N, C-alpha and C positions, 0 to 999 in steps of 0.2 A: 608903217612898213619898216622892217628892220634891214639895215645895210648888211649884206653878207660879205662883200668884197668890193674893191675899188680899183679901177684902172685910171691912172692919172694922165692928164694932158691929151685927151682925145675928144675932139668935136666930131662925133660919129653917129651914124644911124645904126641901130642895133636890132638884131633878130635872134631870139632864142631858138635852139634846136627843137624841132617837133618830134624827134626820135626818142623814144623812152630810154633806150640804152645810153643816150648821149644828152640827157636832160640838163646837164650842167655846162653845156657848150653854147657859146654865143658867137655870132658873126658880127663884126664891126666894119662898116664902110665909112671911110673918112669923108667928112663934109667940109673940112677946112684944109687949107694949104699947110703942109707940115715942114716945108723946107724954104730955103732962101735961093733966089735966082730967078731969072726971067723964064727959064725953061721948066720950072717946077709948077705944072698946072694939073698934074694927074692926082689920082687917089690911091688908096690901098684897101684891100680886103684882108681882114685878119680874123683868124679863128682862135678863140680863147676857151680854155677849160677853167671853171671856177672850183672844181673839185669839191662840190657841196654834197655829193651823193655818198661820200665816205665820211661818216661822223667821227672817225678817228683823227682825221687830218684837219688842219686849219685851212679854211677856204682862201686860197691865194690864187690869183690869176696866172695861168701858164699859157704861153703862146704855143699853139699847135701848128700854125702855119700862116703864111701871108704871101700875097701876090700884089704887084703893082697894077694899076688900071690906068687907062688913057684919060679918064675923066673922074671927077669927084662924085660921090654919092649924094643924092638928095633923099633917097629912101631905100629900104632893103626889106626883103621878105624871105622866109625860109619855110617851105612846105614839104610835106611828106611826098616822096617820089619813088619811082621804080628803082632801085639800086640799093635801097636800104638806108642811105644816109640823108636822103632828102635832096631838095633842089633849092639853091640860093639864087635869087634874082635881085638885081639892083637897078633902081631908076637913077640914071645919071644926070648931072647938071647940064650936059649938052643935049639932053632929050633922048638919048639912046637907052636901051635896056640891055644889061649884061647878065 
């Protein structure tokens, strides 16, 4: 398998976009604590584009967006859904589904 790009310092669950028009987009849900302090127990959902569908450009990760979550991720899935961009669901360490 060939490495196309890399995102450093992330202990994350990963799901690739199932949408053909966004085939180079991944969702990352943090599995590890990323900060310091007693109140840092949550996670983060991040969307990255690897820009691999354009052969002219070097595949480098670009953050498309991110949001904090109340709990860290233990798993993540991305399915085709009604709305065109699919549905991202995360299994969280506290037993909830986001």
